[in-house]
A tleap script that builds the chain and sets N, CA, C and O, in Angstrom:
source leaprc.protein.ff14SB
mol = sequence {
  NMET ARG LYS LYS LEU ARG GLN LEU ARG LEU
  GLU ARG GLY ILE SER GLN THR TYR LEU ALA
  LYS LYS LEU GLY TYR SER HIE PRO SER GLY
  TYR ALA ASN ILE GLU TYR GLY SER ASN LYS
  LEU THR LEU GLU ASN ALA PHE ILE ILE ALA
  ASP ALA LEU GLY VAL ASP VAL SER ASP LEU
  ARG GLU THR GLU PRO ASN PHE PHE GLU GLU
  ASN LEU HIE LYS GLU CYS ASN GLU GLN LYS
  SER CALA
}
set mol.1.N position { 0.958 -0.920 0.035 }
set mol.1.CA position { -0.029 0.148 0.011 }
set mol.1.C position { 0.562 1.631 0.084 }
set mol.1.O position { 0.180 2.719 -0.347 }
set mol.2.N position { 2.043 1.042 1.075 }
set mol.2.CA position { 2.747 2.313 0.639 }
set mol.2.C position { 4.004 1.968 0.320 }
set mol.2.O position { 4.920 1.511 1.003 }
set mol.3.N position { 3.879 2.378 -1.315 }
set mol.3.CA position { 4.849 1.394 -1.806 }
set mol.3.C position { 5.545 2.690 -1.916 }
set mol.3.O position { 6.298 2.379 -2.838 }
set mol.4.N position { 5.843 3.910 -1.652 }
set mol.4.CA position { 7.046 5.084 -1.249 }
set mol.4.C position { 7.686 4.732 -0.374 }
set mol.4.O position { 8.901 4.838 -0.537 }
set mol.5.N position { 7.124 4.087 1.110 }
set mol.5.CA position { 7.510 4.620 2.234 }
set mol.5.C position { 8.792 2.863 2.279 }
set mol.5.O position { 9.816 2.779 2.957 }
set mol.6.N position { 8.207 1.722 1.314 }
set mol.6.CA position { 8.755 0.386 1.160 }
set mol.6.C position { 9.877 0.686 0.294 }
set mol.6.O position { 10.984 0.155 0.384 }
set mol.7.N position { 9.505 1.642 -0.624 }
set mol.7.CA position { 11.119 1.642 -1.530 }
set mol.7.C position { 12.351 2.454 -0.787 }
set mol.7.O position { 13.441 1.898 -0.652 }
set mol.8.N position { 12.068 4.127 -0.196 }
set mol.8.CA position { 12.626 4.402 0.507 }
set mol.8.C position { 13.654 3.606 1.303 }
set mol.8.O position { 14.869 3.754 1.175 }
set mol.9.N position { 12.808 2.378 2.499 }
set mol.9.CA position { 13.295 2.427 2.970 }
set mol.9.C position { 14.558 1.103 2.273 }
set mol.9.O position { 15.757 1.182 2.542 }
set mol.10.N position { 14.214 0.444 1.753 }
set mol.10.CA position { 15.328 -0.872 0.382 }
set mol.10.C position { 16.574 -0.018 0.564 }
set mol.10.O position { 17.595 -0.035 1.252 }
set mol.11.N position { 15.810 1.004 -0.709 }
set mol.11.CA position { 17.088 2.268 -1.024 }
set mol.11.C position { 18.102 2.625 -0.026 }
set mol.11.O position { 18.977 3.443 -0.309 }
set mol.12.N position { 18.058 2.244 0.753 }
set mol.12.CA position { 19.148 2.700 2.037 }
set mol.12.C position { 19.107 1.370 2.893 }
set mol.12.O position { 19.552 1.647 4.007 }
set mol.13.N position { 18.864 0.464 2.839 }
set mol.13.CA position { 19.334 -1.316 2.850 }
set mol.13.C position { 18.508 -0.804 4.631 }
set mol.13.O position { 19.378 -1.024 5.473 }
set mol.14.N position { 17.711 -0.462 5.058 }
set mol.14.CA position { 17.052 -0.541 6.283 }
set mol.14.C position { 16.158 -1.619 6.586 }
set mol.14.O position { 15.157 -1.874 5.916 }
set mol.15.N position { 16.597 -2.363 7.788 }
set mol.15.CA position { 14.990 -3.069 7.975 }
set mol.15.C position { 13.890 -2.762 8.519 }
set mol.15.O position { 13.653 -1.680 9.057 }
set mol.16.N position { 13.009 -3.850 8.402 }
set mol.16.CA position { 11.318 -3.019 9.068 }
set mol.16.C position { 11.709 -3.145 10.969 }
set mol.16.O position { 11.019 -2.593 11.826 }
set mol.17.N position { 13.021 -4.043 11.280 }
set mol.17.CA position { 12.819 -4.721 12.444 }
set mol.17.C position { 14.101 -3.121 12.935 }
set mol.17.O position { 13.877 -2.769 14.093 }
set mol.18.N position { 14.935 -2.498 12.432 }
set mol.18.CA position { 15.569 -1.477 13.037 }
set mol.18.C position { 15.078 -0.306 12.816 }
set mol.18.O position { 15.581 0.653 13.399 }
set mol.19.N position { 13.617 -0.058 11.624 }
set mol.19.CA position { 12.499 0.855 12.047 }
set mol.19.C position { 11.904 1.012 12.869 }
set mol.19.O position { 11.806 2.037 13.544 }
set mol.20.N position { 11.302 -0.122 13.003 }
set mol.20.CA position { 10.733 -1.083 14.695 }
set mol.20.C position { 11.121 -0.839 15.805 }
set mol.20.O position { 10.380 -0.421 16.695 }
set mol.21.N position { 12.059 -1.006 15.904 }
set mol.21.CA position { 12.625 -0.355 17.745 }
set mol.21.C position { 12.991 1.000 17.617 }
set mol.21.O position { 13.010 1.692 18.636 }
set mol.22.N position { 13.415 1.702 16.038 }
set mol.22.CA position { 13.443 3.297 16.479 }
set mol.22.C position { 11.863 4.132 16.850 }
set mol.22.O position { 11.568 5.246 17.282 }
set mol.23.N position { 11.124 2.959 16.433 }
set mol.23.CA position { 9.597 3.099 16.673 }
set mol.23.C position { 9.525 3.015 17.801 }
set mol.23.O position { 8.488 3.494 18.262 }
set mol.24.N position { 10.089 2.666 18.382 }
set mol.24.CA position { 9.841 1.890 19.997 }
set mol.24.C position { 8.332 0.618 20.229 }
set mol.24.O position { 7.481 0.463 21.105 }
set mol.25.N position { 8.544 0.170 19.370 }
set mol.25.CA position { 7.660 -1.488 19.052 }
set mol.25.C position { 8.616 -2.081 19.151 }
set mol.25.O position { 9.600 -1.810 18.463 }
set mol.26.N position { 8.600 -3.218 20.175 }
set mol.26.CA position { 9.122 -4.610 20.352 }
set mol.26.C position { 9.694 -5.956 19.196 }
set mol.26.O position { 10.604 -6.782 19.117 }
set mol.27.N position { 8.363 -5.461 18.354 }
set mol.27.CA position { 8.579 -6.136 16.936 }
set mol.27.C position { 8.466 -6.207 15.661 }
set mol.27.O position { 7.265 -6.248 15.395 }
set mol.28.N position { 9.014 -6.238 14.858 }
set mol.28.CA position { 8.980 -5.531 13.317 }
set mol.28.C position { 7.932 -5.826 13.478 }
set mol.28.O position { 7.599 -4.665 13.717 }
set mol.29.N position { 6.952 -6.400 13.583 }
set mol.29.CA position { 5.877 -5.721 12.489 }
set mol.29.C position { 4.370 -5.125 13.452 }
set mol.29.O position { 3.172 -5.405 13.489 }
set mol.30.N position { 5.628 -3.840 14.368 }
set mol.30.CA position { 4.764 -2.801 14.650 }
set mol.30.C position { 5.372 -1.346 13.271 }
set mol.30.O position { 5.030 -0.199 12.983 }
set mol.31.N position { 5.981 -1.938 12.998 }
set mol.31.CA position { 6.164 -1.257 12.153 }
set mol.31.C position { 6.128 -1.673 10.516 }
set mol.31.O position { 6.353 -0.592 9.971 }
set mol.32.N position { 6.011 -2.371 9.777 }
set mol.32.CA position { 5.315 -3.544 9.428 }
set mol.32.C position { 3.747 -3.274 8.949 }
set mol.32.O position { 3.284 -3.490 7.829 }
set mol.33.N position { 3.362 -2.976 9.601 }
set mol.33.CA position { 1.757 -2.750 9.548 }
set mol.33.C position { 1.725 -1.831 9.489 }
set mol.33.O position { 0.660 -1.593 8.919 }
set mol.34.N position { 2.549 -0.310 9.850 }
set mol.34.CA position { 2.784 0.758 8.943 }
set mol.34.C position { 2.611 0.823 7.812 }
set mol.34.O position { 1.623 1.367 7.319 }
set mol.35.N position { 3.790 0.134 6.978 }
set mol.35.CA position { 4.462 -0.162 5.789 }
set mol.35.C position { 3.392 -0.766 4.598 }
set mol.35.O position { 3.338 -0.387 3.428 }
set mol.36.N position { 2.655 -1.697 5.173 }
set mol.36.CA position { 1.542 -2.222 4.894 }
set mol.36.C position { -0.129 -1.730 4.905 }
set mol.36.O position { -1.050 -2.251 4.275 }
set mol.37.N position { -0.182 -0.568 5.825 }
set mol.37.CA position { -1.120 -0.106 5.612 }
set mol.37.C position { -2.365 -0.205 7.089 }
set mol.37.O position { -3.265 0.432 7.637 }
set mol.38.N position { -1.692 -1.326 7.156 }
set mol.38.CA position { -2.883 -1.655 8.617 }
set mol.38.C position { -2.980 -0.833 9.997 }
set mol.38.O position { -3.918 -0.669 10.777 }
set mol.39.N position { -1.696 -0.394 9.996 }
set mol.39.CA position { -1.486 0.735 11.148 }
set mol.39.C position { -1.889 2.212 10.731 }
set mol.39.O position { -2.206 2.042 9.554 }
set mol.40.N position { -2.007 3.116 10.913 }
set mol.40.CA position { -2.153 4.605 10.213 }
set mol.40.C position { -1.094 4.832 10.518 }
set mol.40.O position { -0.550 3.833 10.988 }
set mol.41.N position { -0.073 6.255 10.472 }
set mol.41.CA position { 1.123 6.523 10.085 }
set mol.41.C position { 0.687 7.738 11.548 }
set mol.41.O position { -0.445 8.179 11.350 }
set mol.42.N position { 1.085 8.099 12.376 }
set mol.42.CA position { 1.285 9.117 13.363 }
set mol.42.C position { 2.361 10.021 13.000 }
set mol.42.O position { 3.513 9.666 12.751 }
set mol.43.N position { 1.877 11.330 12.982 }
set mol.43.CA position { 2.940 12.806 12.740 }
set mol.43.C position { 4.392 12.447 13.074 }
set mol.43.O position { 5.393 12.276 12.379 }
set mol.44.N position { 4.017 12.366 15.061 }
set mol.44.CA position { 5.284 11.936 15.791 }
set mol.44.C position { 6.910 10.648 14.814 }
set mol.44.O position { 8.102 10.491 14.551 }
set mol.45.N position { 4.995 9.972 14.702 }
set mol.45.CA position { 6.221 8.361 13.919 }
set mol.45.C position { 6.846 8.883 12.708 }
set mol.45.O position { 8.058 8.806 12.511 }
set mol.46.N position { 5.678 9.632 11.565 }
set mol.46.CA position { 6.474 10.375 10.329 }
set mol.46.C position { 7.884 10.589 10.478 }
set mol.46.O position { 8.756 9.844 10.032 }
set mol.47.N position { 8.068 11.684 11.152 }
set mol.47.CA position { 9.555 12.562 11.713 }
set mol.47.C position { 10.399 11.837 11.501 }
set mol.47.O position { 11.231 11.807 10.594 }
set mol.48.N position { 10.048 10.593 13.160 }
set mol.48.CA position { 11.654 9.456 13.211 }
set mol.48.C position { 11.486 8.681 11.825 }
set mol.48.O position { 12.203 9.107 10.920 }
set mol.49.N position { 10.942 7.985 11.629 }
set mol.49.CA position { 10.729 7.428 10.485 }
set mol.49.C position { 11.592 8.458 8.803 }
set mol.49.O position { 12.068 7.980 7.773 }
set mol.50.N position { 11.475 9.658 9.163 }
set mol.50.CA position { 11.863 10.378 7.739 }
set mol.50.C position { 13.598 10.572 8.238 }
set mol.50.O position { 14.495 10.562 7.395 }
set mol.51.N position { 13.865 10.741 9.709 }
set mol.51.CA position { 15.512 11.110 10.237 }
set mol.51.C position { 16.103 10.217 10.021 }
set mol.51.O position { 17.296 10.430 9.807 }
set mol.52.N position { 15.475 8.347 9.938 }
set mol.52.CA position { 16.059 7.978 10.410 }
set mol.52.C position { 16.722 6.805 8.905 }
set mol.52.O position { 17.630 6.035 8.590 }
set mol.53.N position { 15.081 7.624 8.282 }
set mol.53.CA position { 15.632 7.449 6.588 }
set mol.53.C position { 16.573 8.261 5.664 }
set mol.53.O position { 16.971 8.193 4.501 }
set mol.54.N position { 16.727 9.017 6.683 }
set mol.54.CA position { 17.821 10.245 5.872 }
set mol.54.C position { 16.759 11.344 4.806 }
set mol.54.O position { 17.292 12.050 3.950 }
set mol.55.N position { 15.659 11.343 4.963 }
set mol.55.CA position { 14.739 12.390 3.907 }
set mol.55.C position { 14.292 13.460 5.181 }
set mol.55.O position { 14.478 13.663 6.381 }
set mol.56.N position { 13.449 14.060 3.805 }
set mol.56.CA position { 12.755 15.113 4.783 }
set mol.56.C position { 11.168 14.619 5.200 }
set mol.56.O position { 10.704 13.625 4.641 }
set mol.57.N position { 10.657 15.097 5.844 }
set mol.57.CA position { 9.689 14.266 6.263 }
set mol.57.C position { 8.265 14.569 5.180 }
set mol.57.O position { 7.188 13.981 5.281 }
set mol.58.N position { 8.568 15.520 4.268 }
set mol.58.CA position { 7.503 16.450 3.369 }
set mol.58.C position { 7.950 14.642 2.370 }
set mol.58.O position { 6.931 14.065 1.991 }
set mol.59.N position { 9.042 14.051 2.092 }
set mol.59.CA position { 9.259 12.998 1.289 }
set mol.59.C position { 8.472 11.710 1.628 }
set mol.59.O position { 8.398 10.694 0.938 }
set mol.60.N position { 7.788 12.000 3.057 }
set mol.60.CA position { 6.809 10.972 3.048 }
set mol.60.C position { 5.585 11.210 2.922 }
set mol.60.O position { 4.914 10.583 3.742 }
set mol.61.N position { 4.802 12.075 2.003 }
set mol.61.CA position { 3.831 12.380 1.569 }
set mol.61.C position { 3.183 11.694 0.930 }
set mol.61.O position { 2.217 11.300 1.584 }
set mol.62.N position { 3.207 11.293 -0.131 }
set mol.62.CA position { 3.235 10.230 -1.033 }
set mol.62.C position { 2.655 8.869 -0.397 }
set mol.62.O position { 2.065 8.073 -1.129 }
set mol.63.N position { 2.750 8.730 0.344 }
set mol.63.CA position { 2.752 7.397 1.206 }
set mol.63.C position { 1.151 7.225 1.909 }
set mol.63.O position { 0.586 6.131 1.932 }
set mol.64.N position { 0.553 8.444 2.451 }
set mol.64.CA position { -0.582 8.998 3.165 }
set mol.64.C position { -1.475 10.026 2.843 }
set mol.64.O position { -1.878 10.800 3.711 }
set mol.65.N position { -1.826 10.104 1.652 }
set mol.65.CA position { -2.833 11.132 1.007 }
set mol.65.C position { -3.192 11.726 2.123 }
set mol.65.O position { -3.627 11.169 3.131 }
set mol.66.N position { -2.976 13.118 1.918 }
set mol.66.CA position { -4.242 14.273 2.833 }
set mol.66.C position { -3.755 13.614 5.030 }
set mol.66.O position { -4.451 13.754 6.036 }
set mol.67.N position { -2.201 12.901 4.857 }
set mol.67.CA position { -2.050 12.464 6.128 }
set mol.67.C position { -1.835 13.949 6.770 }
set mol.67.O position { -2.444 14.345 7.764 }
set mol.68.N position { -0.577 14.936 5.821 }
set mol.68.CA position { -0.133 15.565 6.679 }
set mol.68.C position { -0.648 17.113 6.267 }
set mol.68.O position { 0.089 18.087 6.422 }
set mol.69.N position { -2.075 17.218 5.695 }
set mol.69.CA position { -2.423 18.692 5.924 }
set mol.69.C position { -3.235 18.554 7.015 }
set mol.69.O position { -3.465 19.477 7.796 }
set mol.70.N position { -3.979 16.707 7.171 }
set mol.70.CA position { -4.904 17.070 8.260 }
set mol.70.C position { -4.056 17.187 9.919 }
set mol.70.O position { -4.380 17.709 10.986 }
set mol.71.N position { -3.123 16.587 9.558 }
set mol.71.CA position { -2.152 15.710 10.949 }
set mol.71.C position { -1.834 17.374 11.001 }
set mol.71.O position { -2.898 17.774 11.473 }
set mol.72.N position { -1.016 18.553 10.800 }
set mol.72.CA position { -0.725 19.497 10.823 }
set mol.72.C position { -2.165 20.870 11.274 }
set mol.72.O position { -1.877 21.964 11.759 }
set mol.73.N position { -3.158 20.566 11.060 }
set mol.73.CA position { -3.931 21.226 11.246 }
set mol.73.C position { -4.467 21.015 12.199 }
set mol.73.O position { -5.211 21.840 12.732 }
set mol.74.N position { -4.109 19.265 12.898 }
set mol.74.CA position { -4.865 19.355 14.072 }
set mol.74.C position { -4.056 19.825 15.325 }
set mol.74.O position { -4.380 20.168 16.462 }
set mol.75.N position { -2.500 19.662 14.446 }
set mol.75.CA position { -1.698 20.067 15.621 }
set mol.75.C position { -1.948 20.549 15.544 }
set mol.75.O position { -2.986 20.433 16.195 }
set mol.76.N position { -1.938 22.381 14.695 }
set mol.76.CA position { -1.730 23.369 15.232 }
set mol.76.C position { -2.851 23.917 15.689 }
set mol.76.O position { -2.935 25.117 15.429 }
set mol.77.N position { -3.953 23.352 16.417 }
set mol.77.CA position { -5.214 23.057 17.303 }
set mol.77.C position { -5.014 23.422 18.079 }
set mol.77.O position { -4.930 24.541 18.587 }
set mol.78.N position { -4.875 22.279 18.363 }
set mol.78.CA position { -4.095 21.368 20.131 }
set mol.78.C position { -3.478 22.110 20.239 }
set mol.78.O position { -3.940 22.737 21.193 }
set mol.79.N position { -2.252 22.800 19.767 }
set mol.79.CA position { -1.469 23.696 20.367 }
set mol.79.C position { -1.806 25.418 20.490 }
set mol.79.O position { -1.244 26.063 21.375 }
set mol.80.N position { -2.695 26.037 19.599 }
set mol.80.CA position { -3.302 27.133 19.882 }
set mol.80.C position { -4.308 27.059 21.270 }
set mol.80.O position { -4.306 27.983 22.083 }
set mol.81.N position { -5.288 25.671 21.458 }
set mol.81.CA position { -5.952 24.993 23.211 }
set mol.81.C position { -5.233 25.422 23.842 }
set mol.81.O position { -5.434 26.555 24.280 }
set mol.82.N position { -3.865 24.588 24.231 }
set mol.82.CA position { -3.205 24.471 25.382 }
set mol.82.C position { -2.611 26.314 26.025 }
set mol.82.O position { -1.981 26.428 27.077 }
savepdb mol mol.pdb
quit
């Protein structure tokens, strides 16, 4: 489902296990479920994955349509409320 995310990871020779550990998962399936589309990508995890892959977070935009617009808007509203 998220071909771009998988492509970036494979191009850099990074395993699902490595990214799972970076995200705090105890099993590789934690990350794999993001890549396969079973789990939604959170904004926080998007920044962690982008950093691990050595790309800008905007490069992950194609992996989740409307993800960034919706979540950035939501995050800005939450910060204004705090």
